[in-house]
C-alpha positions as CSV (number, residue, x, y, z in Angstrom):
1,X,74.1,-34.4,-75.3
2,X,76.1,-37.2,-76.9
3,X,76.2,-40.7,-75.4
4,X,72.9,-40.4,-73.5
5,X,70.2,-41.9,-75.8
6,X,66.8,-42.3,-74.3
7,X,63.2,-42.9,-75.6
8,X,61.4,-39.6,-76.3
9,X,58.8,-39.4,-73.5
10,X,59.0,-35.7,-73.2
11,X,61.2,-33.6,-70.9
12,X,61.4,-34.7,-67.3
13,X,62.8,-33.8,-63.9
14,X,64.4,-36.3,-61.7
15,X,64.1,-34.9,-58.2
16,X,66.7,-36.6,-56.0
17,X,66.0,-37.8,-52.5
18,X,67.5,-37.3,-50.0
19,X,68.3,-33.7,-50.7
20,X,68.4,-30.4,-48.8
21,X,68.5,-29.9,-45.1
22,X,70.3,-32.5,-43.0
23,X,69.6,-33.1,-39.3
24,X,72.4,-30.8,-38.2
25,X,71.1,-27.9,-40.3
26,X,67.5,-28.4,-39.2
27,X,68.8,-28.3,-35.6
28,X,70.9,-25.2,-36.1
29,X,68.2,-23.2,-37.8
30,X,65.7,-24.3,-35.1
31,X,68.1,-23.2,-32.5
32,X,68.3,-19.6,-33.9
33,X,64.5,-19.4,-34.3
34,X,63.8,-20.7,-30.8
35,X,66.4,-18.4,-29.3
36,X,64.8,-15.4,-30.9
37,X,61.4,-16.6,-29.6
38,X,62.6,-17.2,-26.0
39,X,65.1,-14.4,-25.6
40,X,64.0,-11.8,-28.2
41,X,66.1,-10.0,-30.8
42,X,68.8,-9.4,-31.3
43,X,70.5,-12.8,-31.0
44,X,74.1,-12.8,-32.2
45,X,75.4,-15.7,-34.3
46,X,79.1,-16.4,-34.7
47,X,79.6,-16.7,-38.5
48,X,76.8,-17.9,-40.8
49,X,74.7,-20.4,-38.9
50,X,74.8,-22.6,-42.1
51,X,76.3,-21.8,-45.4
52,X,73.2,-20.6,-47.3
53,X,72.6,-17.0,-48.2
54,X,68.8,-17.3,-48.2
55,X,68.7,-18.9,-44.7
56,X,71.0,-16.3,-43.4
57,X,68.9,-13.5,-44.9
58,X,65.7,-14.9,-43.5
59,X,67.1,-15.2,-40.0
60,X,68.6,-11.7,-40.2
61,X,65.2,-10.3,-41.0
62,X,63.9,-11.9,-37.8
63,X,66.6,-10.3,-35.7
64,X,69.6,-12.5,-35.9
65,X,72.9,-10.6,-36.1
66,X,75.7,-12.5,-37.8
67,X,79.3,-11.6,-36.7
68,X,82.7,-12.6,-37.7
69,X,84.1,-12.6,-34.2
70,X,82.7,-12.9,-30.7
71,X,84.5,-9.6,-30.0
72,X,81.7,-7.9,-31.9
73,X,79.1,-9.2,-29.5
74,X,78.1,-6.8,-26.7
75,X,79.2,-8.1,-23.3
76,X,76.7,-10.3,-21.6
77,X,74.6,-10.8,-24.7
78,X,73.5,-14.1,-26.2
79,X,75.7,-15.7,-28.9
80,X,75.1,-18.8,-30.9
81,X,78.0,-20.9,-32.4
82,X,77.3,-22.0,-36.0
83,X,76.8,-25.5,-37.1
84,X,80.4,-25.6,-38.3
85,X,81.8,-25.4,-34.7
86,X,84.4,-23.1,-33.2
87,X,87.9,-23.4,-31.8
88,X,88.7,-23.4,-28.1
89,X,90.1,-19.9,-28.5
90,X,86.6,-18.6,-29.5
91,X,85.1,-20.3,-26.5
92,X,87.7,-18.7,-24.2
93,X,87.1,-15.3,-25.7
94,X,83.3,-15.7,-25.2
95,X,83.8,-16.7,-21.6
96,X,86.1,-13.8,-20.9
97,X,83.4,-11.4,-22.2
98,X,80.8,-13.2,-20.2
99,X,78.7,-14.0,-23.2
100,X,75.7,-16.3,-22.9
101,X,76.4,-19.1,-25.3
102,X,74.1,-21.5,-27.2
103,X,76.1,-24.1,-29.1
104,X,74.6,-25.1,-32.4
105,X,77.6,-27.1,-33.6
106,X,76.5,-30.1,-35.5
107,X,77.0,-33.2,-33.3
108,X,78.9,-34.9,-36.1
109,X,81.4,-32.0,-36.2
110,X,81.6,-32.2,-32.4
111,X,82.6,-35.8,-32.8
112,X,85.6,-34.8,-35.0
113,X,86.6,-32.2,-32.4
114,X,86.6,-34.8,-29.7
115,X,88.6,-37.2,-31.8
116,X,91.2,-34.5,-32.3
117,X,91.4,-33.9,-28.6
118,X,91.8,-37.6,-27.9
119,X,94.5,-38.2,-30.5
120,X,96.4,-35.1,-29.3
121,X,96.3,-36.3,-25.7
122,X,97.7,-39.6,-26.8
123,X,100.6,-37.9,-28.5
124,X,99.7,-38.5,-32.1
125,X,100.5,-36.2,-35.1
126,X,97.1,-35.5,-36.7
127,X,96.5,-35.3,-40.4
128,X,93.4,-33.3,-41.0
129,X,91.9,-33.8,-44.5
130,X,89.9,-30.7,-45.4
131,X,89.7,-27.3,-47.2
132,X,91.8,-24.4,-45.9
133,X,89.8,-21.5,-44.4
134,X,86.5,-23.5,-44.2
135,X,84.8,-22.6,-40.9
136,X,84.6,-26.3,-39.8
137,X,88.3,-26.9,-40.5
138,X,89.4,-23.7,-38.6
139,X,87.5,-24.9,-35.5
140,X,88.9,-28.5,-35.7
141,X,92.5,-27.2,-36.2
142,X,92.1,-25.1,-33.1
143,X,91.7,-28.1,-30.9
144,X,95.4,-29.1,-31.3
145,X,97.1,-26.6,-33.6
146,X,100.6,-27.7,-32.7
147,X,99.9,-31.3,-33.5
148,X,97.7,-31.0,-36.6
149,X,98.7,-30.8,-40.3
150,X,96.0,-29.8,-42.8
151,X,96.1,-31.4,-46.3
152,X,93.7,-31.4,-49.2
153,X,95.5,-33.5,-51.9
154,X,97.5,-36.6,-52.4
155,X,100.5,-34.4,-53.3
156,X,100.4,-32.8,-49.9
157,X,100.6,-36.2,-48.2
158,X,103.9,-36.8,-50.0
159,X,105.2,-33.4,-48.7
160,X,104.5,-34.2,-45.0
161,X,107.4,-34.7,-42.6
162,X,105.8,-35.8,-39.3
163,X,107.8,-36.2,-36.1
164,X,107.0,-39.9,-35.6
165,X,105.7,-41.8,-38.6
166,X,104.5,-44.6,-36.3
167,X,102.3,-42.4,-34.3
168,X,100.0,-40.7,-36.8
169,X,96.2,-40.3,-36.8
170,X,93.9,-38.8,-39.5
171,X,90.6,-37.0,-39.4
172,X,88.4,-35.5,-42.2
173,X,86.2,-32.5,-42.7
174,X,82.6,-33.8,-42.6
175,X,81.5,-32.3,-45.9
176,X,84.1,-33.7,-48.3
177,X,83.6,-35.8,-51.4
178,X,83.9,-39.5,-50.8
179,X,85.8,-40.0,-54.0
180,X,88.2,-37.1,-53.1
181,X,89.0,-38.5,-49.7
182,X,89.5,-42.1,-50.8
183,X,92.6,-41.1,-52.8
184,X,94.1,-39.0,-50.0
185,X,93.4,-41.7,-47.4
186,X,95.1,-44.3,-49.6
187,X,98.1,-42.0,-50.1
188,X,98.2,-41.5,-46.3
189,X,98.0,-45.2,-45.7
190,X,100.9,-45.8,-48.1
191,X,103.1,-43.1,-46.6
192,X,102.2,-43.9,-42.9
193,X,101.1,-47.6,-42.8
194,X,100.7,-47.6,-39.1
195,X,98.5,-44.5,-39.0
196,X,95.0,-44.8,-37.4
197,X,91.7,-43.1,-37.8
198,X,88.4,-42.8,-36.0
199,X,86.2,-45.9,-35.5
200,X,83.7,-44.6,-38.1
201,X,84.4,-42.2,-41.0
202,X,84.1,-38.5,-40.4
203,X,82.2,-37.7,-43.6
204,X,78.6,-37.1,-42.4
205,X,75.7,-39.4,-43.4
206,X,73.9,-36.6,-45.3
207,X,77.0,-35.7,-47.3
208,X,77.4,-39.3,-48.3
209,X,73.7,-39.9,-49.1
210,X,73.4,-36.9,-51.4
211,X,76.6,-37.9,-53.3
212,X,75.4,-41.5,-53.7
213,X,72.1,-40.2,-55.0
214,X,73.9,-38.1,-57.7
215,X,75.9,-41.1,-58.8
216,X,72.7,-43.2,-59.0
217,X,70.9,-40.9,-61.4
218,X,73.9,-39.6,-63.4
219,X,73.5,-42.2,-66.2
220,X,69.9,-41.1,-66.7
221,X,70.4,-37.3,-66.7
222,X,71.7,-34.8,-69.3
223,X,72.2,-32.1,-66.7
224,X,72.2,-31.7,-62.9
225,X,71.2,-28.6,-61.0
226,X,72.4,-28.3,-57.4
227,X,70.6,-25.8,-55.2
228,X,73.0,-24.3,-52.8
229,X,75.3,-21.4,-52.0
230,X,78.7,-20.9,-53.4
231,X,80.4,-21.1,-50.0
232,X,78.7,-24.4,-49.2
233,X,81.3,-27.2,-49.2
234,X,78.9,-30.1,-49.5
235,X,77.0,-28.4,-52.3
236,X,80.2,-27.8,-54.3
237,X,81.1,-31.5,-53.8
238,X,77.8,-32.5,-55.4
239,X,78.8,-30.6,-58.5
240,X,82.2,-32.3,-58.5
241,X,80.6,-35.8,-58.1
242,X,78.5,-35.1,-61.1
243,X,81.5,-34.0,-63.1
244,X,83.4,-37.2,-62.2
245,X,80.4,-39.0,-63.7
246,X,80.7,-36.9,-66.9
247,X,77.4,-35.2,-66.1
248,X,77.3,-31.4,-66.6
249,X,76.3,-29.7,-63.4
250,X,75.8,-26.2,-62.1
251,X,75.5,-24.8,-58.5
252,X,72.6,-22.3,-58.3
253,X,71.3,-20.2,-55.4
254,X,67.8,-20.3,-56.9
255,X,65.9,-20.5,-60.2
256,X,67.0,-17.1,-61.3
257,X,70.5,-18.4,-61.8
258,X,69.5,-20.9,-64.4
259,X,70.7,-19.9,-67.9
260,X,68.5,-20.8,-70.9
261,X,71.5,-22.2,-72.7
262,X,72.0,-24.9,-70.1
263,X,68.6,-26.4,-71.0
264,X,69.1,-26.7,-74.7
265,X,68.9,-30.3,-76.0
266,X,68.4,-31.5,-72.4
267,X,65.6,-34.1,-72.0
268,X,66.2,-35.1,-68.4
269,X,67.4,-32.8,-65.7
270,X,68.3,-33.9,-62.2
271,X,67.6,-31.6,-59.3
272,X,69.2,-31.9,-55.9
273,X,70.2,-29.6,-53.0
274,X,73.1,-29.3,-50.6
275,X,72.5,-30.0,-47.0
276,X,72.1,-26.4,-46.1
277,X,69.6,-25.4,-48.9
278,X,65.9,-25.0,-47.9
279,X,63.3,-27.0,-49.7
280,X,61.3,-23.9,-50.9
281,X,64.2,-23.1,-53.2
282,X,64.1,-26.5,-54.7
283,X,60.3,-26.1,-55.3
284,X,61.0,-22.8,-57.1
285,X,63.5,-24.4,-59.4
286,X,61.0,-27.2,-60.2
287,X,58.3,-24.7,-61.0
288,X,60.6,-22.8,-63.3
289,X,61.7,-26.0,-65.1
290,X,58.0,-26.8,-65.7
291,X,57.6,-23.5,-67.5
292,X,60.5,-24.6,-69.8
293,X,58.7,-27.8,-70.9
294,X,59.9,-30.2,-68.2
295,X,56.4,-31.5,-67.5
296,X,57.2,-34.8,-65.8
297,X,58.5,-34.9,-62.3
298,X,59.8,-38.1,-60.8
299,X,61.2,-38.3,-57.3
300,X,64.1,-40.8,-57.0
301,X,64.8,-41.9,-53.5
302,X,68.1,-43.8,-53.0
303,X,68.1,-44.1,-49.2
304,X,65.7,-43.1,-46.4
305,X,66.9,-40.6,-43.8
306,X,65.4,-40.4,-40.3
307,X,68.3,-38.9,-38.3
308,X,67.3,-36.4,-35.6
309,X,69.5,-34.4,-33.2
310,X,68.4,-33.1,-29.8
311,X,68.5,-29.5,-29.0
312,X,71.3,-28.2,-26.7
313,X,70.4,-28.2,-23.0
314,X,71.2,-24.5,-22.7
315,X,68.4,-23.8,-25.1
316,X,66.0,-26.3,-23.6
317,X,66.4,-24.6,-20.2
318,X,65.2,-21.3,-21.7
319,X,61.9,-22.8,-23.0
320,X,58.7,-21.8,-21.3
321,X,57.7,-24.5,-18.8
322,X,54.5,-25.4,-20.7
323,X,56.6,-26.2,-23.8
324,X,58.9,-28.5,-21.8
325,X,56.0,-30.1,-20.1
326,X,54.3,-30.8,-23.4
327,X,57.4,-32.4,-24.7
328,X,57.5,-30.1,-27.7
329,X,61.3,-29.7,-27.4
């Protein structure tokens, strides 16, 4: 690769940290596993619990049934809302069918929903920065559909025609690229200088930390491999961040997706994983790279993560008494 001259110390792997599961994903996967343990199979899950094909397949094998609509769930059965959240309409349908609900919505997504409700009640027009048809965006839009405008580019900001330009609020999907949103937010500020946003940014800590790690190692790498599924927004953003740093990058489900041609003339390969990708897939990628001559592995930690989210009370109430007494939940 041109422009990346390094001493020849052999081929190496830079293993980025933090990588992989975030606190919201850990919580969501734990919720499904515990629900299966406490209630028995089948347990229904509204949409993919997280956007990773391997995680979904593993949970399906244990008895989780993933559905596109709560209308597919038998009346009175247990249903889990995915980490991406749902709209009020889904909640109303579930209640009408007397479904027993366990909410695995990531608390950071819930925060965005509550902000949408608050701004709507105050009479604001809401600009939602996000990707159309993403599960998280669909849920957030549902909180105030008549007052929310979805945009995904600076050009779409210019095309907005809001009722009151002095009463505008903005929110963002939690899994966007920091670089991507900066330009849109700047365009929003220029078009609507009196617009307001939440007290803290909506992009989640894990999304930001993984993107920062990619930027930190980009000058040292010839190639970046991002472990994650194609429908994972935060994983796709990691590939984009690398591209913005002129670093070739590929999104892979596992080591089987790696093409030999990618590794030609590569001395240093960076490996990371989206927030919904399990660590065992990363380990498989590293093992494969070792067989290709990448015999040095260096873990590069850019920031420590210690975030934990509590389980939802409706799940805790189902736990056996001895588990609650022991404080294992």
